[in-house]
N, C-alpha and C positions, 0 to 999 in steps of 0.2 A: 769681209770676204776677202779671201786673197786671191788677187787677180789673175794667178794661175788657172783658176776654177773656169775661165772663158769659154773652153770648148765643152760643152756640156752633154751632148748625146753622143753614145758611143758609135751608133750605127755611123754616124756623119764624119766622126774620128777616123773611119777608113780612107776618107777625101784627102785626110793630108798625105797620103801617099800617092795620091793624083794630083797631085798639085792641090646761172640759174637760169635754164631753161625750161619749157614744157611743163607747166605746173602737173595736168593729168597726161601721163603718157599716153597718146595714140596708138594705136597696133602697129607698130613697126614693120609689118610686112608690105605695106603701101609706102613706106617712107624712101625716098631717093635717096642716093649712096652719100650723097654729102650732108644729110639733115641729122638732127638729132631726136629719136623719139622719147627720151626722156633725159633728165638732168642727173641721175643716179646720185652719188652724193657730190657730185663736180661742184654745187654750190659752198660747199667746204673748204675749194679749194681758191676759191675768188671769183666773184660774177664775172670780172674783166678777163681773166682768162677762160671762163666758161664761154663767154662770148666770143672771143678770139678764136677759140677751136673750131666754133660751129664755123664763123666765117672763114676760117682756114680751109677747113674741110669741106665747104662750099665750094669755094674757089678750086680746090685740087679735084673734085669730082667733074668740073665742069673742064678744066685742062686737060685730064688725064695725065698718061704717062706717055711719052714718045719714046719708044723702045725700037733701040739700034745695036749696033755692034759694042762689044763693050771695050773700054780703054785697055790697052796693051799691059798697064800697070795692075789690073785684075788678075789677068793670066787664067782667064776663063776662056774654055772652048767657043767654038763658033756658034755651037747649039744654044749657047746661053746668050740672051738678049739683055742689054743692060740701059737703063734709063735716069731720071732725076725727080723728083718731087721737093717743091719748093714748100717751108715751114716758118712759119715767122721764128725769129731767135727768142722774142720775148711775147708769150701769149697774150698778155695784156694790152699791148700794142701789135695788134695783128697786120697794121699796116704800115709797122716800121722794118725795120732790117730783116731781111729774110734770108734764110740760108737754104743750100740744097742737098738731099739727101740722096745717095747714090744707090740704086735699087737694081737686083738682077732677077731673072726671069726665065725658068724652064717651062716651056708651056706641056700642059697634059699629054702623056704618050697613049692615053686611050680614044675610045670613039668619042667623038665631040658629043654624043648625046647622053654619054655618062659624066661628063665633067661636073666636078661639083664645086669648081671655083677656085680660088687662091689659097694657098697654105702659107703663111707668111712663118717664118722660123726665126728664134733668136738664139744665140748658144751664149749667152750670159756675159759674165766679165764683172762689173761694168767694164766696157771698153772693148768688146769682141765685134765683128764683123760677121754675119752670114752671107756675104758675096757667093761664097762658095757653094750654098745649100743646094741651086739647081743641080748640081753635079751628084747630088745623092742618088738621082733617077738610075746610074749605073750601078747602085750598092743593091745586090737581091734584096735584103730585107725592107727596102723603100720602094721597090716597086709596083707593088698594089697601089701603094699611096699616090707614087708619080704617075699612075695610070689616070686617077681619078681628079687629080688635083696641079694646076699650075704651082708648082715650087719656087717660090719667092723669098730669096734673100736681101737684106739691105744693110748699111752701114750707118748706125745710129748718129745722131749727132755729136759732133767732135772726133769719130772713129773715122780714119783712113781718109778718102775723099771727102765726105762730109764735113765741112768746115773743119778741119782738123786741130784738135786742141794740142798744146805743147808746153810743158814746164820748165824745162831745161835742154839744155844743145844734145840733141842726139848722140855726138860723137863721144859726150863725157857718159852716155848710159850705159856703153858697153866698157866697163871699168875692168880694172886689172883685177888680180885676186885680192879677197878684202876678209876680214876675219867675222865669224859668225860665232861667238861663244854663247853656249847654252845658258851659261849662269853670268851674265856681263858684268864685270866691274864698275865702278862708278865713273872713271876716268871714259871708259865706253859709253856708259849711258849720255854722260855729258856730250860727248863727241855726236851721238846720234840725236840728241836734242838740237843742237844747233844744225844739223844737217837738215832736219824736217822743217824748222823755221826759215831756212833759205830756201827750202824746195816750194813750200806755201808760198812765200814771197814771190818766188820766180813763175809760178803758177799765175798769181795776181798781176803782175807785171806785163807777160805774156798775153794774158787773156782779156786784162783791161776790165772795164765793166761788163763784160758779157760772161766772166766766170760763174756767175751765180746761177745762169739758165741751163747749166748742166746738171739736172737731177731727173730724179724718178718720175715727179709729175710730169715733166715735158717730155721725157721719153713715151709715156704713156698717149700723151696727145699727139705727139708725132705719129704714133701708131694709128691712132684714129683718123688722121689727114691721110696716110698711106691707103689704109682700107678705101677710104673715100677715092683715092687718086686711081686706085686699082679697078673703080667701079663696081667695089662689092657692097652690097647692102649692110651685109653682116659680116664679122670677122672668124674666121677659123685661123688660131693660131698655136704655135706651138713653142713655148720658153724653156729652156735649161737652166737651171743653176740662178743667177742675177736674173734672167730670162723670165723665171717665175713669179718674182718680186713686183716688177713691173708691169707683168702680165695680170697679176691679182690687182695692182692697182687701176690698170684699165677695169677690169671686171667690176670694181668698185666705182668709177665713176661714169662707165658707161654701160651698164649689165644688159641692156636691152640691145646694143649693137653688136652682142656675143653671140654666134652661131655655134661654134664648138672651139673649147679650148682646153689643151693638154698643159700640166705643169710638170715638168720631169726634174727631179731632185731639187726639192721645194726648200726656199729661205723660209724661215720662222718670221713671219710679217709681222708680230707683235710689236707696235710701234715702241713700247719700252725695250725693246733688243734692237732696233735699228739704230745704228749698226755697232756700237761698241760692245754691246752684249752676245751680239750674234758671233762677234769674233772670238770672244773669250769662249763661247760652246763649242765653235769651230777648232780652237787649237786644242781643247781637251777630247775630241773625237779624233783628230789626226792622231795623238798617241796610241788611241787604240787600233787604228788602220797602220799606222808604223810597226805594232807587235804582230799583228796579221802577217804584212808581209814578212818580217824576220822569222817566225813561225814557219812560213813557206818556205824559207831559205833553209832552216835547218833541216826541214823535212827532207830534203834534196842534198845533205852534205856529201853524198856520194858523187855528186856531180859538181858543187861549188865548193867544197871544203873550206868553208867559213865558221863551220861549228855545229853539233848535232842538238843544239838548244838555242832559243832566242836571245837567250843570253849570252852566248858566245858570239852570234852573228853581231850583235849590238857592241860587242869588244872590238869585232874586227874593223866595223865601220867608224869607231872612235879611233883606234889605230890609224886608219888611213887619213882621218881629220886630224890627228896632231902632226902627221908625215906633212900633210899638204901646206899645213900650218907654218912648219918649218921650212918647207920646199913647195912653192907650187909647181903643178904641172902642165905646161902648156897654156897657162892663165885659169889653172883650175886652183882655187883655194879652199878654205872650207866653206864660206859662202856660195860658191859655184856647186860644189857637193852637196851642201844642204840644198840648195832650188831644185838640182837635178833627182834628188832622191826623194823629194816631195812628192814628184808626179808619182810615186809609189803607194801613195795615200789616196791618191784618185783615180788611179786607171791600174788593175791587175795585170793587164797584157803586156806591161811594161816589166813587170817583177822579173822574167828571164834575162833581159837586158841588163837592170840594173846590178842583177846578183853576178850576171859574168863580169861587169866591169869594175866591181869592187872587186872579186876573185882575183881576177888579172892585175889588177894594180899592185895590190899586196903581194903578188908573186913578181913583181919587178916589171910587167908590161902595162904603163900608163896608156897605151893608145887608146883603147875602147872606153875610158872614163873620160877621156880628153873631148874624143867624139862625142860623148851623150852630154858633158855638163860644160864645154869650154863656151863663152861668150860667142856670138858670130855678129861680127859686124856689120854684115849684109841685112840684118833685122833689126839693127838698134833703132832707127827711126820709128819702125813700126811697133816695136817694145816699148820704146820712149812715149810715144802716143798712146798706146792701150794702158799706159801706166797712168797718165796725165788723164783720160777720162776717167778711170777707175777711182782715183783720188778725189777729182772734182764731184762726181757723183756722189759717192759716199760720204764725203763733207759737208756737201752741201744739203744733202737729205733729210739731217738729223742732229742735233745738239749732241756734241763730246765732252767729256771731261776737259776742262782747260788747265787744270792742275796736275801735273805733272807728278805729283804724290798718289794722286789716285790711279794714273797708268801703273806706276811702279809699286805701288802696294798689291793690286788685284793680280799682276802679272809675277811678280815675286811668287805669290802664294801658288798662282795658277803653275808655274814652272816647276815647282817642288813635286808637282804630279805629273806634269805634262811637259817634259822639257823640251822635247824633239821640235817643236812650230812655235812653241809661244812667244818667243822673243822676237823671232824673225815676222810673224804677225804683227808685233808690237811697231816695229820699225817700219814697215809697210804702210801703216795707218797713222803714224804718230804726227803727220802735217797737220791732220784734223783737228789736235789740239792749238793750232796757230792759225786755223783758217781765217783768211780775213774778210772772206763774202759772207752776206747774209746767209742764215742757215734757214731749211723749211722746217715745218712739224711734219712728221711722218703720219700719213693718212691711214685711218682706223678702218682697216681693210675688212669686208664684210658684205655679206648680202642676206637679207631678209625678207624681202617681200613678195620672193617669188618671182622677180622678173629675169633673173639669172639663170639660163639654162643649165642642166648639169654639165659639169667640168671633169675632168679627169688628171689625176694626179698620180705620178708614179714614182716610187721611193724606194731605194736600196736600204736595207735596215741598217747596214754599218757603214753609211756613206759619211767621210769625214767631212768633206767639203760644206754639205748642207744637212747638218744631223737631224737622223729620223723623226725627233718630236716636231720638227718644222714642219713636216709632213702632215702630223695630226692636228699641228694647230693650223695649218690653212684648212683643210678639212673640218673644223670645227666652226670656221668662219665663214666657211663658202659652202652654202644651203644647198643642199643636192649633190654636191660633189662627192666622187667615188675616188678611193684610194687604192691602188694597186699596189702591193709590197713584194719586192724579192728578198726574201728571208735568207738571213744567213752571208749575204753579198755585200760589197762595199764599192762597188764601182760607181762613178760618178757620171751621172747621165745613163738610163738605162733603156730608155727609147730606141728601137731601131738597132740593138746593139745582138750580143749572141744567145740571149734568152727568148726562146720562141714563144713561152707561156706570155711573157710580158707584151711581146709583139703581136700577140694574138688580140689582147684586150685593145692595144693601142689602136690597131688595124680596124677592129669591129667598131671601136667609138668613133672614130675620124671618118670612116666608110657609111657607116649605117646609123650613128649615132646612140648604138645600144651600148649598155653600162652593166656590170652586177648591180645588185641592189645596192649596197654601201661599200664594202670593202672584199677585197680577194688578195690570196697570195700566189707565189710563183716559187717554186723551189730556185734553190741558186744556181746561175750557170757555172760550167766547170770551171777551177782554178786552172791557169795556164801549165801545161807539161814543162818539165826543167829542160832546159837546152844544154846539150853537149858543149864543152868550153872548145870545141874543135868547129862547132856549127858557125856558118857566119852570117846566116839570114836570120834576122832576129827582130823584135819589134822596136821601132824607135819610140822615145819619149816624145809626148806632144808638146806643142809649142806653149811656152811659157812666158809670161811677162815680167 
């Protein structure tokens, strides 16, 4: 899963502009916040880790969270309060090294009698922070939920100020323009293999023995400790993108701890796909969404003048790639161009800005493209941190092919059908082929005994980052789950976004627990209007790792 997926929910994206226990489960209705009402499938992950999570949750429930003013580094308004929760680095050693996770909270804006508890949100990644989430209270689509719930964000282990992980010097992260061939020659492949090996060793050198503790199982355990620290007997949680995966891990381990859970843009949780084959599926899906973008641009040729057919727009893009390879513009080369236009595969609200930047560049004005795609030294530390966490979690979570020939064969064949993203996805994940830390075995996600309450899955039919079959697979595995599909749409993260039909199902579920019987569909939200080349106010691309 490409790390750029980290900002999952469209409604919250608006904010970027604002800155073996219990053999027979007793009734959890009487269980205090720090106790386990059931073992779920926790025994499968090790009795020591299960007992460690129990101990950590009990401590957190007793200690609570001392909320106060947020650190300046968080850039949050005074209405948002921040605190920390301590979790074991290694749940098999709950009394050993502890790390602190930063937490943010905006209290419910409605009547105290109507408050339903805390709604915890994770935007994905891996490697993303949701410290910004309380600011969603200012977004119209989120106001009904903000009235009923305390909106709680946090930085997962390794992210931000939560025991930050680093694999290389952040100064080296904001690299100058680099090549990004869609059909790389052998010499280029050898160079990228060497870089991947060096990156994996850098992670091991900087993190030491802690490296293997950054994984999805621990992210789910941390979530349970956070639930207890907040005083919540049961968890109300919304995860987007990767957040749906470790949310599903949580639901599998601790089904009786779940009150309500939303999976927005679901990762395919099949253990056989975590994570190597999920990435192959993703690269193929991005090709389709890349075609959607080019088709839209061609439909507005009178505005952008990039051609009246999707193939014409592709030719214009390849012309820009060639020119930038010969002469980078303001730090933008083919790699930065690719990274910027990958955003078009995630979010259609950036399509006008992307089309405008490409058109202007080909007309001789590189400024919009530089603004869109140039590396920002000011974000280098955060970007490097996010990439380090992404890499550690995905590499630790499962086995990856250790033989380069497997990667080369699979992706050479895939690139013949899907050249846009395939090789860039390889280079992003290739350190996992040479990973020095022990691997986890992916959990067999599922619920079958009726302990897990109904959950809600949201999915766009043409989502590229988390292809739609993943939502179908998650629903198959989680008994009683309900799937809401935005037909014909491809935005990654649809809850709280521009589709009022989707938002109605989301609000009904989180506010009342009501769901359709099994599945429901919504018509797609409108595609963006074309933007005149003279218009200055444009959507900005989403932050990317």
